[in-house]
C-alpha positions as CSV (number, residue, x, y, z in Angstrom):
1,M,137.9,121.0,150.0
2,G,135.8,123.8,148.5
3,C,137.8,123.8,145.3
4,N,137.4,120.1,144.9
5,R,133.6,120.4,145.5
6,N,133.3,123.3,143.1
7,C,135.4,121.5,140.5
8,G,133.2,118.4,140.8
9,L,130.1,120.5,140.3
10,I,131.5,122.3,137.3
11,T,132.6,118.9,135.8
12,G,129.2,117.5,136.3
13,A,127.6,120.5,134.6
14,V,130.0,120.3,131.7
15,I,129.3,116.5,131.3
16,G,125.6,117.2,131.4
17,A,126.0,119.9,128.7
18,V,128.0,117.5,126.5
19,V,125.5,114.7,126.9
20,A,122.6,117.0,126.0
21,L,124.6,118.4,123.1
22,F,125.3,114.9,121.9
23,G,121.6,114.0,122.1
24,G,120.8,117.2,120.1
25,I,123.5,116.4,117.5
26,L,122.2,112.8,117.3
27,M,118.8,114.0,116.2
28,P,119.7,115.4,112.7
29,V,122.5,112.8,112.3
30,G,120.0,110.0,113.1
31,D,117.3,111.5,110.8
32,M,119.9,111.7,108.1
33,L,120.9,108.0,108.6
34,I,117.2,106.9,108.6
35,E,116.5,108.9,105.4
36,K,119.5,107.5,103.7
37,T,118.6,103.9,104.7
38,V,115.0,104.3,103.7
39,K,115.8,105.8,100.4
40,K,118.3,103.0,99.7
41,E,115.8,100.2,100.6
42,S,112.9,101.9,98.7
43,V,114.5,101.7,95.3
44,L,113.1,99.0,93.0
45,E,116.1,96.9,92.3
46,E,117.4,93.5,93.2
47,G,118.3,93.1,96.9
48,T,116.1,95.9,98.4
49,I,113.2,95.3,100.7
50,A,110.9,97.3,98.4
51,F,111.8,95.2,95.4
52,K,111.0,92.0,97.2
53,N,107.6,93.2,98.3
54,W,106.9,94.8,94.9
55,V,107.5,91.6,92.9
56,K,104.9,89.7,94.9
57,A,102.3,90.9,97.3
58,G,103.6,90.5,100.9
59,A,100.1,89.9,102.2
60,N,97.1,87.9,101.0
61,V,94.9,90.0,98.8
62,Y,91.2,89.0,98.7
63,R,88.4,90.1,96.5
64,Q,85.0,89.8,98.1
65,F,81.9,89.9,96.0
66,W,78.3,90.7,97.0
67,I,75.8,89.9,94.2
68,F,72.5,91.8,93.8
69,D,69.9,89.0,93.4
70,V,66.8,90.4,91.6
71,Q,63.6,89.4,93.4
72,N,61.0,90.5,90.8
73,P,62.3,90.0,87.3
74,E,59.0,89.6,85.5
75,E,57.4,92.7,87.1
76,V,60.4,94.8,85.9
77,A,60.4,93.4,82.4
78,V,56.7,93.6,81.8
79,N,55.6,96.6,83.9
80,S,58.8,98.6,84.2
81,S,58.5,98.3,88.0
82,K,61.1,99.2,90.6
83,I,63.9,96.5,90.7
84,K,63.9,94.8,94.1
85,V,67.3,93.4,94.9
86,K,68.7,91.4,97.7
87,Q,72.4,91.5,98.5
88,R,74.1,88.1,98.9
89,G,77.7,87.6,100.0
90,P,80.5,87.8,100.6
91,Y,81.9,85.3,98.1
92,T,85.7,85.5,98.5
93,Y,88.6,84.9,96.1
94,R,92.3,85.2,96.7
95,V,93.9,87.4,94.0
96,R,97.2,89.0,93.2
97,Y,99.0,85.8,94.4
98,L,101.0,85.6,91.3
99,A,104.4,87.3,91.1
100,K,105.1,90.0,88.5
101,D,106.3,88.4,85.3
102,I,108.8,89.2,82.5
103,I,110.6,91.9,84.6
104,T,113.1,93.9,82.6
105,Q,115.2,96.8,84.0
106,D,116.5,99.7,82.0
107,S,119.5,101.3,83.7
108,K,119.5,104.2,81.3
109,T,115.9,105.4,82.0
110,H,115.8,103.9,85.5
111,T,112.6,102.1,84.7
112,I,111.2,98.6,85.0
113,S,108.8,96.9,82.6
114,F,106.7,93.9,83.6
115,L,103.4,92.0,83.3
116,R,101.0,91.5,86.2
117,P,99.4,88.1,85.7
118,K,95.8,87.7,86.9
119,G,94.4,84.8,88.9
120,A,91.6,84.1,91.3
121,I,91.2,81.2,93.7
122,F,87.9,80.6,95.5
123,E,88.1,80.6,99.3
124,P,85.1,78.6,100.6
125,S,86.0,79.3,104.3
126,L,85.6,83.0,103.7
127,S,82.4,82.7,101.7
128,V,78.7,82.3,102.5
129,G,78.2,79.7,99.8
130,T,79.8,78.0,96.8
131,E,80.6,79.0,93.3
132,N,77.5,77.1,92.2
133,D,75.1,79.3,94.1
134,T,72.5,80.7,91.6
135,F,71.3,84.3,91.2
136,T,68.7,86.1,89.2
137,V,70.7,88.8,87.4
138,L,70.5,91.0,84.4
139,N,71.1,89.3,81.0
140,L,74.4,91.0,80.1
141,A,74.2,90.1,76.4
142,V,70.6,91.2,75.9
143,A,71.1,94.5,77.9
144,A,74.1,95.4,75.8
145,T,72.5,94.8,72.4
146,P,70.8,98.3,72.0
147,H,74.1,100.0,72.9
148,L,76.3,97.9,70.6
149,Y,73.9,97.8,67.7
150,P,71.8,101.0,67.6
151,S,70.6,100.3,64.0
152,T,66.9,99.4,63.9
153,F,67.4,96.9,61.2
154,V,70.1,95.0,63.1
155,Q,68.0,95.1,66.3
156,I,65.1,93.5,64.5
157,I,67.3,90.7,63.2
158,L,69.0,90.1,66.6
159,N,65.6,90.1,68.3
160,V,64.8,86.9,66.3
161,F,67.8,85.2,67.8
162,I,67.0,86.5,71.3
163,K,63.5,85.0,71.1
164,N,64.6,81.7,69.6
165,S,67.2,81.2,72.3
166,N,64.6,81.9,75.1
167,S,66.7,84.8,76.4
168,F,65.0,87.5,78.5
169,M,65.9,90.7,80.3
170,F,66.9,88.7,83.4
171,Q,68.5,85.3,83.7
172,K,69.7,82.8,86.3
173,R,73.4,82.3,86.5
174,T,75.9,80.7,89.0
175,L,78.4,82.8,90.7
176,K,81.2,81.3,88.7
177,E,79.4,81.9,85.4
178,L,78.5,85.5,86.3
179,L,82.1,86.5,87.3
180,W,84.3,84.5,85.0
181,G,82.3,83.8,82.0
182,Y,79.7,81.5,80.3
183,K,78.6,80.6,76.8
184,D,75.6,82.9,76.1
185,P,72.7,81.1,74.3
186,F,71.6,84.2,72.4
187,L,75.1,85.1,71.1
188,S,75.8,81.4,70.3
189,S,72.8,81.3,68.1
190,V,73.9,84.2,65.9
191,P,75.3,82.7,62.6
192,Y,78.2,85.2,62.5
193,S,81.7,85.1,64.0
194,I,81.2,87.0,67.2
195,P,82.5,86.5,70.8
196,T,80.0,84.2,72.6
197,T,81.4,84.1,76.1
198,V,80.1,86.7,78.5
199,G,81.1,87.5,82.1
200,V,81.6,90.5,84.3
201,F,85.4,89.9,84.6
202,Y,85.8,87.7,81.5
203,P,88.6,87.0,80.6
204,Y,90.5,86.9,83.9
205,N,92.4,83.8,84.9
206,N,95.7,83.2,83.1
207,T,95.6,86.6,81.5
208,A,97.6,89.9,82.1
209,D,96.3,93.4,81.8
210,G,99.1,94.8,79.7
211,V,102.7,95.8,80.0
212,Y,103.5,98.3,82.7
213,K,106.7,100.4,82.9
214,V,107.4,102.1,86.2
215,F,110.2,104.2,87.6
216,S,112.7,102.4,89.8
217,G,113.5,105.5,91.9
218,K,117.3,105.0,91.5
219,D,117.9,108.5,90.2
220,D,114.9,110.2,91.9
221,I,113.3,108.5,94.9
222,S,110.2,110.7,94.6
223,K,109.3,108.8,91.4
224,V,109.7,105.3,92.7
225,A,106.9,102.9,91.6
226,R,105.2,105.6,89.6
227,I,103.8,104.4,86.3
228,D,105.6,105.8,83.3
229,T,103.6,104.0,80.6
230,Y,100.9,101.4,80.4
231,K,100.6,99.3,77.2
232,G,103.3,101.6,75.8
233,K,101.3,104.8,76.4
234,K,101.3,107.6,78.9
235,H,97.6,108.4,78.1
236,L,94.5,106.2,77.9
237,S,93.1,106.6,74.5
238,Y,89.6,105.9,75.8
239,W,89.4,109.4,77.4
240,P,90.1,112.8,75.9
241,S,92.4,115.4,77.4
242,Y,94.1,115.0,80.8
243,C,91.3,112.7,82.1
244,G,93.2,109.8,80.4
245,M,96.6,110.5,82.0
246,I,98.0,107.5,83.8
247,N,99.0,109.0,87.1
248,G,100.5,107.5,90.3
249,T,101.5,104.0,91.3
250,D,99.4,100.8,91.4
251,G,98.6,101.6,95.0
252,A,100.8,98.9,96.6
253,T,103.6,101.4,97.4
254,F,104.3,105.1,97.2
255,P,107.5,107.3,97.4
256,P,108.7,107.4,101.1
257,F,108.3,110.2,103.6
258,I,104.6,110.9,103.1
259,E,103.1,114.0,104.6
260,K,99.5,114.5,105.5
261,N,98.9,117.2,102.9
262,R,100.1,114.8,100.2
263,V,97.6,113.5,97.5
264,L,98.2,109.9,96.7
265,Q,97.5,108.9,93.1
266,F,97.0,105.4,91.9
267,F,95.9,103.7,88.6
268,S,93.5,100.8,88.2
269,S,93.4,99.0,84.8
270,D,90.1,97.3,85.8
271,I,88.3,100.6,85.6
272,C,90.6,102.3,83.1
273,R,91.5,105.4,85.0
274,S,93.5,106.9,87.8
275,F,92.1,107.8,91.2
276,Y,93.5,109.9,94.1
277,A,93.1,109.7,97.8
278,V,93.5,112.4,100.5
279,F,94.5,112.2,104.2
280,G,91.7,111.0,106.4
281,A,93.1,110.0,109.8
282,E,96.1,108.8,111.7
283,I,95.6,105.3,113.1
284,N,97.5,102.5,114.6
285,L,97.7,99.2,112.7
286,K,99.1,96.3,114.7
287,G,101.4,98.6,116.5
288,I,102.5,100.5,113.4
289,P,101.5,104.2,113.0
290,V,99.9,104.7,109.6
291,Y,98.1,107.4,107.7
292,R,94.7,106.5,106.3
293,F,94.1,108.0,102.9
294,V,90.5,107.9,101.6
295,L,88.8,108.3,98.2
296,P,87.0,111.6,98.4
297,S,83.4,112.1,97.1
298,R,84.8,114.5,94.4
299,V,86.2,111.5,92.5
300,F,82.6,110.5,91.5
301,A,81.3,114.1,91.4
302,S,79.5,115.6,88.4
303,P,81.5,118.0,86.1
304,L,79.5,120.8,87.7
305,Q,80.9,119.9,91.1
306,N,84.3,118.8,89.9
307,P,85.4,120.2,86.5
308,D,88.2,117.5,86.4
309,N,85.5,115.0,85.6
310,H,84.2,116.8,82.5
311,C,85.7,114.3,80.0
312,F,84.2,111.3,81.8
313,C,80.8,112.5,80.9
314,T,80.5,111.2,77.4
315,E,76.7,111.6,76.8
316,K,74.1,114.1,77.8
317,I,70.8,112.2,78.0
318,I,71.4,109.6,80.7
319,S,73.5,112.0,82.7
320,K,71.0,114.8,82.4
321,D,73.4,117.2,80.8
322,C,76.2,115.9,83.1
323,T,74.4,117.0,86.3
324,L,74.1,113.5,87.9
325,Y,76.8,112.5,90.2
326,G,78.1,109.3,91.9
327,V,78.6,107.1,88.8
328,L,81.2,107.0,86.0
329,D,80.6,105.8,82.5
330,I,83.5,103.5,81.5
331,S,81.9,102.0,78.4
332,K,84.7,103.6,76.3
333,C,87.2,101.1,77.7
334,K,84.7,98.2,77.8
335,E,84.3,97.9,74.0
336,G,81.1,100.0,74.1
337,K,79.4,97.8,76.7
338,P,77.2,100.0,78.9
339,V,79.2,99.6,82.1
340,Y,79.1,102.2,84.9
341,I,81.0,102.1,88.1
342,S,80.0,103.7,91.4
343,R,80.5,103.2,95.1
344,P,78.6,100.3,96.6
345,H,74.9,100.8,97.0
346,F,75.3,104.1,95.1
347,L,76.9,105.7,98.1
348,H,77.1,109.5,97.6
349,A,75.2,109.3,94.3
350,S,72.4,111.4,92.9
351,P,69.1,110.2,94.6
352,E,67.4,109.7,91.2
353,I,70.0,107.1,90.2
354,A,69.1,104.8,93.1
355,E,65.3,105.7,93.1
356,P,64.3,102.8,90.7
357,I,66.1,100.2,92.9
358,E,64.7,98.8,96.2
359,G,66.9,97.1,98.7
360,L,70.0,99.4,98.8
361,S,71.5,100.7,102.0
362,P,74.6,102.8,101.5
363,N,77.0,102.9,104.4
364,E,80.1,105.1,104.7
365,E,82.0,102.7,106.9
366,E,81.3,99.5,104.8
367,H,81.4,101.1,101.3
368,S,84.2,103.6,101.3
369,T,87.7,103.1,99.8
370,Y,90.9,103.7,101.8
371,L,94.6,103.0,101.9
372,D,96.6,102.7,105.2
373,V,100.1,103.8,104.3
374,E,103.2,103.8,106.6
375,P,104.5,107.3,106.1
376,I,108.2,106.7,106.4
377,T,108.6,103.9,103.9
378,G,105.5,104.7,101.8
379,F,104.4,101.0,101.9
380,T,100.6,100.3,101.9
381,L,100.1,98.0,104.8
382,Q,96.3,97.8,104.5
383,F,93.7,98.8,101.9
384,A,90.1,98.3,100.9
385,Q,89.0,99.2,97.3
386,R,85.2,99.1,97.1
387,L,83.5,99.5,93.8
388,Q,80.1,98.6,92.3
389,I,79.5,97.4,88.7
390,N,76.3,98.6,87.1
391,I,74.9,98.1,83.6
392,L,72.8,100.7,81.9
393,V,69.6,99.2,80.4
394,K,67.3,101.3,78.2
395,P,64.0,100.6,76.5
396,A,64.3,99.1,73.0
397,K,61.0,98.8,71.1
398,N,62.6,96.4,68.5
399,I,63.7,94.0,71.2
400,V,60.8,92.1,72.9
401,A,62.9,91.4,76.1
402,L,63.3,95.2,76.6
403,K,60.1,96.5,75.0
404,G,58.2,96.8,78.3
405,L,60.6,99.2,79.9
406,K,59.4,102.8,80.2
407,H,62.6,104.4,81.4
408,N,66.4,103.8,81.8
409,Y,67.8,101.7,84.6
410,L,71.2,101.6,86.1
411,V,71.1,98.0,87.2
412,P,73.5,97.1,90.0
413,I,75.1,93.7,89.2
414,L,77.6,93.3,92.1
415,W,79.9,95.2,94.3
416,L,83.4,94.2,95.3
417,N,85.8,94.8,98.1
418,E,89.4,94.1,97.2
419,T,91.3,94.1,100.5
420,A,94.6,93.1,102.2
421,T,96.1,93.6,105.6
422,I,99.7,93.0,106.7
423,G,100.0,89.7,108.5
424,D,100.9,89.5,112.2
425,E,104.3,87.9,111.5
426,K,105.2,90.5,108.8
427,A,103.9,93.3,111.1
428,E,106.2,92.2,113.9
429,K,109.1,92.0,111.4
430,F,108.2,95.5,110.2
431,R,108.1,96.9,113.7
432,N,111.5,95.3,114.6
433,Q,113.3,96.4,111.4
434,V,111.7,99.8,110.8
435,T,109.5,101.5,113.4
436,G,111.1,99.8,116.4
437,K,114.6,101.0,115.4
438,I,113.4,104.5,114.6
439,N,111.5,104.7,117.9
440,L,114.5,103.3,119.8
441,L,116.8,106.0,118.2
442,G,114.2,108.7,119.1
443,L,114.1,107.4,122.7
444,V,117.9,107.4,123.0
445,E,118.0,111.0,121.7
446,M,115.3,112.1,124.2
447,I,117.0,110.3,127.1
448,L,120.4,111.8,126.3
449,M,119.0,115.3,125.9
450,S,116.8,115.0,129.1
451,V,119.5,113.4,131.3
452,G,122.1,115.9,130.0
453,A,119.8,118.9,130.6
454,V,118.9,117.7,134.1
455,M,122.6,117.1,134.9
456,F,123.6,120.5,133.6
457,I,120.8,122.4,135.4
458,T,121.3,120.4,138.7
459,F,125.0,120.8,138.8
460,T,124.9,124.5,137.7
461,I,122.4,125.3,140.5
462,S,124.4,123.4,143.0
463,Y,127.6,125.2,142.0
464,C,125.9,128.6,142.2
465,A,124.4,127.8,145.6
466,C,127.8,126.6,146.9
467,R,129.5,129.8,145.7
468,L,126.8,131.9,147.3
469,K,127.2,130.0,150.6
470,N,131.0,130.4,150.6
471,A,130.6,134.1,149.8
472,K,128.5,134.6,152.9
């Protein structure tokens, strides 16, 4: 009787130890299986989950616009007063709805070349008005004239056409005209063969921004989706030195198994440069744990604050010897047009930049850029890219429309929020196929280890107690 009881206790303890050991062994084996599966599905090739999502955005991507409507155009043009602006928006378009085109794979270099077609569809239900809403905004052609044609003689000639076309420092334009282009009366009156259509994003619809070549990750998963060349080059010729290097992905996906100390790099052809984001917080997005990476203020810092930005400072007067911060001059890649980008409402910019503008209210929550990335797969499940487009206007004594200005202005035209969030249906599918299975495996491992450990400890104590009792 005693032997049977002791044998039963020993057997129970052994079974418990085996169950706990099996749970412990399952952890590295399970992790290895997960890693192998994720790496296989993250490669950009026909048949993988990553390739399907990469070819066409898995969620609706929207670009919201807020236009800065100028309230006192005559006061500014005549008296060089502060510019009073009123933000109007959002006006929403659906973008990135077109699949990547002309996709060619190179098995030798493990790269994929493609075009990314552009398109924008107005979404009335997500907008405060229509595309025909009118705004008082800067006259883009007139403001750019002193920058594109610095010669006094040329400016005197162009001033005649500006006056004859009744063009002024400010103009009234519809949303559609301002964004996507309009025939400018001043440029149309010039008797030379020059482009006459002007728009902040002209041309856009039915265009592509150049040939990309990215790594498929077949030979090295740590390089998946990383841009190898853009328009056949690894470096943007607009910028000197390493500032022009094309780094990172397009932001839609990153190599899997992301850690919090990782710096995510992504490239944007719209603003002709690469950015980087750093870990900000760990959040829950529709039941999926994600890492939020944010664009740090150092990205827009002056070269004194961030030496990496030294080659984005291309002039000394406007930037006050490169000491101003919060804006970046991208005129080099905009055919010389005086375009500057910043965060919306000049968030984190030098106070003197926003000083000539009334009506701004920068807000960290509404105006910051972030990416919510699922760390195991590297897929971006939500993002918000927020940027402001500004035009530099400077006094020009030979151009009547700009003659009354007494100092330079960085005039805000609009700010945009390009955003996307994984849909409820796709989020449920992601939970079932990825996070759900991983969590279930982890739960099974913990249950096996816990039950096994409890069985081992319980039966071992019982056996020892029984032996002690029999000994007495």
